[in-house]
Residue frames relative to the residue before (quaternion, step in Angstrom):
aa qw qx qy qz dx dy dz
M 1.0000 0.0000 0.0000 0.0000 0.00 0.00 0.00
T 0.4180 -0.7071 0.5134 0.2484 3.55 -0.87 0.95
A 0.6462 -0.5115 0.3888 0.4118 3.57 -1.25 0.36
E 0.6381 0.5298 -0.3238 0.4553 3.58 1.02 -0.77
A 0.6635 0.4915 -0.2975 0.4793 3.58 0.94 -0.90
R 0.6272 0.5328 -0.3380 0.4566 3.58 1.00 -0.79
T 0.6561 0.5121 -0.3091 0.4600 3.58 0.91 -0.91
L 0.6548 0.5036 -0.3094 0.4711 3.59 0.96 -0.84
N 0.6766 0.4930 -0.2924 0.4622 3.58 0.94 -0.88
V 0.6154 0.5213 -0.3473 0.4784 3.58 1.03 -0.74
G 0.6617 0.5179 -0.3021 0.4501 3.59 0.89 -0.92
A 0.6515 0.5113 -0.3143 0.4640 3.58 0.99 -0.81
E 0.6574 0.4948 -0.3124 0.4747 3.60 0.98 -0.79
V 0.6291 0.5267 -0.3331 0.4646 3.59 1.01 -0.80
E 0.6498 0.5116 -0.3197 0.4624 3.59 0.94 -0.83
K 0.6413 0.5036 -0.3253 0.4789 3.61 0.99 -0.76
A 0.6281 0.5276 -0.3324 0.4655 3.59 1.03 -0.76
R 0.6404 0.5261 -0.3196 0.4593 3.58 0.95 -0.86
H 0.6787 0.4916 -0.2929 0.4603 3.56 0.88 -0.94
A 0.6571 0.5071 -0.3174 0.4587 3.59 0.93 -0.85
L 0.6627 0.4922 -0.3133 0.4694 3.58 0.97 -0.79
A 0.6313 0.5167 -0.3347 0.4717 3.59 0.98 -0.77
A 0.6457 0.5052 -0.3196 0.4751 3.59 0.98 -0.81
A 0.6315 0.5297 -0.3344 0.4569 3.60 0.95 -0.84
D 0.6792 0.4922 -0.3004 0.4541 3.57 0.86 -0.91
Q 0.6348 0.5104 -0.3308 0.4765 3.60 1.03 -0.70
L 0.6581 0.5036 -0.3041 0.4699 3.58 0.99 -0.85
L 0.6236 0.5217 -0.3373 0.4746 3.60 1.04 -0.73
A 0.6539 0.5450 -0.3086 0.4245 3.57 0.95 -0.91
I 0.7600 0.3364 -0.2031 0.5177 3.61 1.07 -0.61
G 0.6002 -0.6415 0.3316 0.3440 3.57 1.24 0.38
L 0.4864 0.6261 -0.4651 0.3939 3.60 1.14 0.45
W 0.1402 -0.8733 0.4636 0.0527 3.53 0.62 1.29
D 0.6845 0.4951 -0.3057 0.4391 3.60 0.76 -0.98
D 0.6616 0.4920 -0.3068 0.4754 3.58 0.92 -0.86
A 0.6200 0.5430 -0.3363 0.4556 3.57 1.06 -0.72
M 0.6167 0.5588 -0.3506 0.4296 3.61 1.02 -0.76
S 0.6376 0.5257 -0.3163 0.4659 3.55 1.00 -0.82
R 0.6871 0.4808 -0.2798 0.4673 3.59 0.87 -0.94
L 0.6050 0.5422 -0.3634 0.4561 3.61 1.06 -0.67
Y 0.6424 0.5060 -0.3309 0.4709 3.56 0.92 -0.84
Y 0.6892 0.4894 -0.3071 0.4372 3.60 0.79 -0.93
A 0.5785 0.5553 -0.3817 0.4596 3.60 1.10 -0.53
T 0.6978 0.4491 -0.2733 0.4865 3.58 0.89 -0.92
F 0.6030 0.5648 -0.3510 0.4407 3.59 1.05 -0.74
H 0.7090 0.4568 -0.2751 0.4614 3.58 0.79 -0.98
L 0.6643 0.4722 -0.3293 0.4767 3.61 0.98 -0.67
A 0.6043 0.5256 -0.3569 0.4809 3.61 1.09 -0.59
S 0.6155 0.5346 -0.3392 0.4693 3.59 1.05 -0.75
A 0.6489 0.5123 -0.3072 0.4712 3.57 0.99 -0.87
A 0.6629 0.5099 -0.3075 0.4539 3.59 0.91 -0.92
L 0.6481 0.4950 -0.3188 0.4830 3.59 1.01 -0.72
L 0.6358 0.5358 -0.3270 0.4491 3.58 1.00 -0.80
V 0.5542 0.5951 -0.3872 0.4346 3.59 1.12 -0.63
H 0.7452 0.3663 -0.1889 0.5242 3.57 1.11 -0.75
G 0.5873 -0.6282 0.3491 0.3722 3.57 1.25 0.36
I 0.5689 0.5870 -0.3700 0.4414 3.57 1.23 0.40
E 0.0677 -0.7990 0.5975 0.0099 3.55 -0.91 0.95
A 0.3087 -0.7612 0.5472 0.1607 3.56 -0.74 1.11
Q 0.3279 -0.7630 0.5299 0.1714 3.55 -1.09 0.73
S 0.7845 0.1157 -0.0802 0.6039 3.59 1.27 -0.12
H 0.6701 -0.4835 0.3674 0.4269 3.55 -1.30 0.18
R 0.6741 0.4874 -0.2977 0.4684 3.59 0.86 -0.92
A 0.6279 0.5216 -0.3386 0.4680 3.58 1.02 -0.75
L 0.6232 0.5401 -0.3427 0.4501 3.59 0.98 -0.80
L 0.6511 0.5175 -0.3241 0.4508 3.59 0.89 -0.88
S 0.6669 0.4925 -0.2929 0.4764 3.57 0.96 -0.84
L 0.6758 0.5035 -0.2915 0.4526 3.56 0.93 -0.90
V 0.5932 0.5440 -0.3665 0.4667 3.60 1.07 -0.63
S 0.6721 0.4864 -0.2976 0.4724 3.59 0.88 -0.91
L 0.7080 0.4868 -0.2617 0.4397 3.54 0.84 -1.00
H 0.8238 0.2901 -0.1203 0.4719 3.58 0.76 -1.00
L 0.7483 0.3705 -0.2302 0.4998 3.61 1.08 -0.50
V 0.6951 0.4353 -0.2815 0.4982 3.61 0.98 -0.75
K 0.7083 0.4741 -0.2830 0.4399 3.61 0.68 -1.05
S 0.6841 0.4653 -0.2819 0.4858 3.58 1.13 -0.58
G 0.5268 -0.6698 0.3860 0.3533 3.59 1.29 -0.10
H 0.4243 0.7148 -0.4645 0.3054 3.61 1.21 0.21
V 0.7784 0.0484 -0.0303 0.6251 3.59 1.14 -0.66
P 0.5308 -0.6263 0.4518 0.3490 3.62 -1.12 0.52
A 0.6570 -0.5225 0.3764 0.3919 3.55 -1.24 0.47
A 0.5791 0.5942 -0.3757 0.4128 3.60 1.09 -0.64
C 0.5979 0.5704 -0.3573 0.4354 3.58 1.09 -0.67
A 0.6776 0.4761 -0.2899 0.4797 3.59 0.89 -0.91
R 0.6379 0.5224 -0.3312 0.4588 3.59 0.99 -0.78
E 0.6809 0.4790 -0.2925 0.4706 3.59 0.91 -0.88
L 0.6107 0.5338 -0.3461 0.4716 3.58 1.06 -0.69
T 0.6578 0.4978 -0.2985 0.4800 3.58 0.98 -0.86
E 0.6327 0.5235 -0.3251 0.4690 3.57 1.04 -0.78
L 0.6575 0.5002 -0.3058 0.4733 3.59 0.96 -0.84
F 0.6069 0.5427 -0.3461 0.4662 3.60 1.09 -0.68
G 0.6683 0.4929 -0.2973 0.4712 3.59 0.91 -0.90
L 0.6374 0.5254 -0.3149 0.4674 3.55 1.02 -0.83
R 0.6321 0.5282 -0.3236 0.4655 3.58 0.98 -0.84
N 0.6491 0.5111 -0.3228 0.4618 3.58 0.93 -0.82
Q 0.6546 0.4981 -0.3130 0.4747 3.57 0.95 -0.83
A 0.6804 0.5056 -0.2958 0.4403 3.57 0.82 -1.01
D 0.7294 0.4406 -0.2398 0.4651 3.58 1.00 -0.81
Y 0.8383 0.2764 -0.0920 0.4608 3.59 0.94 -0.84
D 0.6629 0.4821 -0.3175 0.4769 3.61 1.15 -0.37
R 0.3538 -0.7807 0.4760 0.1969 3.56 -0.36 1.22
H 0.7056 0.4441 -0.2688 0.4824 3.60 1.17 -0.41
F 0.4990 0.6573 -0.4280 0.3685 3.57 1.26 -0.04
A 0.1378 0.7553 -0.6350 0.0852 3.55 -1.04 0.81
T 0.1491 -0.7740 0.6090 0.0890 3.53 -1.01 0.78
D 0.3300 -0.7368 0.5571 0.1947 3.56 -1.29 0.09
A 0.7467 -0.4169 0.2763 0.4385 3.55 -1.31 0.12
E 0.6565 0.5172 -0.3229 0.4442 3.59 0.91 -0.85
S 0.6824 0.4695 -0.2875 0.4809 3.58 0.84 -0.94
A 0.6272 0.5394 -0.3361 0.4502 3.56 0.98 -0.81
G 0.6454 0.5182 -0.3166 0.4633 3.59 1.01 -0.76
I 0.6270 0.5274 -0.3289 0.4697 3.56 1.04 -0.76
Y 0.7018 0.4565 -0.2744 0.4731 3.58 0.89 -0.89
R 0.5825 0.5500 -0.3779 0.4642 3.60 1.13 -0.51
A 0.6524 0.5045 -0.3065 0.4753 3.57 1.02 -0.81
K 0.6377 0.5115 -0.3309 0.4715 3.59 1.00 -0.75
A 0.6404 0.5146 -0.3239 0.4692 3.56 0.97 -0.82
A 0.6350 0.5278 -0.3305 0.4572 3.59 0.98 -0.82
H 0.6347 0.5229 -0.3297 0.4638 3.60 1.01 -0.78
V 0.6545 0.5022 -0.3091 0.4732 3.58 0.89 -0.94
L 0.6634 0.5101 -0.3060 0.4540 3.58 0.88 -0.92
Q 0.6414 0.5203 -0.3288 0.4581 3.61 0.97 -0.77
E 0.6692 0.4971 -0.3015 0.4627 3.57 0.90 -0.90
L 0.6809 0.4782 -0.2879 0.4742 3.58 0.92 -0.89
D 0.6052 0.5619 -0.3485 0.4434 3.56 1.08 -0.73
S 0.6255 0.5428 -0.3480 0.4393 3.59 1.01 -0.72
V 0.6000 0.5425 -0.3541 0.4693 3.59 1.13 -0.60
L 0.6427 0.5209 -0.3218 0.4604 3.58 0.98 -0.83
V 0.6772 0.4984 -0.2952 0.4537 3.55 0.84 -1.00
K 0.6640 0.4935 -0.3026 0.4733 3.61 0.91 -0.88
G 0.6809 0.4752 -0.2746 0.4850 3.58 1.19 -0.57
G 0.6008 -0.6144 0.3373 0.3845 3.57 1.28 0.17
H 0.5529 0.5965 -0.3974 0.4249 3.59 1.23 0.38
D 0.6254 -0.5438 0.4058 0.3853 3.55 -1.24 0.40
S 0.4994 -0.6401 0.5015 0.2988 3.53 -1.19 0.65
M 0.3960 -0.6928 0.5558 0.2329 3.53 -1.15 0.72
L 0.6080 0.6716 -0.3254 0.2709 3.55 1.03 -0.86
P 0.6559 0.5331 -0.3803 0.3755 3.65 0.66 -0.79
R 0.7177 0.4651 -0.2603 0.4481 3.58 1.08 -0.60
V 0.8636 0.2027 -0.0560 0.4583 3.58 0.90 -0.76
C 0.7251 0.4722 -0.2660 0.4250 3.62 1.04 -0.38
A 0.2941 0.7825 -0.5086 0.2063 3.58 1.12 0.45
């Protein structure tokens, strides 16, 4: 992948992360907690994809992304291990929210997961900035 293509792909993933986070916040505001959980995960998924792309790595699946974050971002010291754990937790929550007919969350739990997503996004954003890309945070992680 050329440097130009990498920059374009990182930008596209960041934009998807912004949109997913904005959707999550709108869903939280109207009390659609389960749907918000899915969007929170996708915000972190897309920013993790961008952070991996900064290092020339592209995941082919959700599970691969989780492994690649641990292998290439945690082990190298770019993000703390807590970031990978929270990303994995958000992935599990997304699966429950989307596929478990008996799963239901509430405002308190949704707020906790929103904070976890914000932490993951902040850590991943630092990888983008160190890699010479624009920060996502000033626009969406307030």
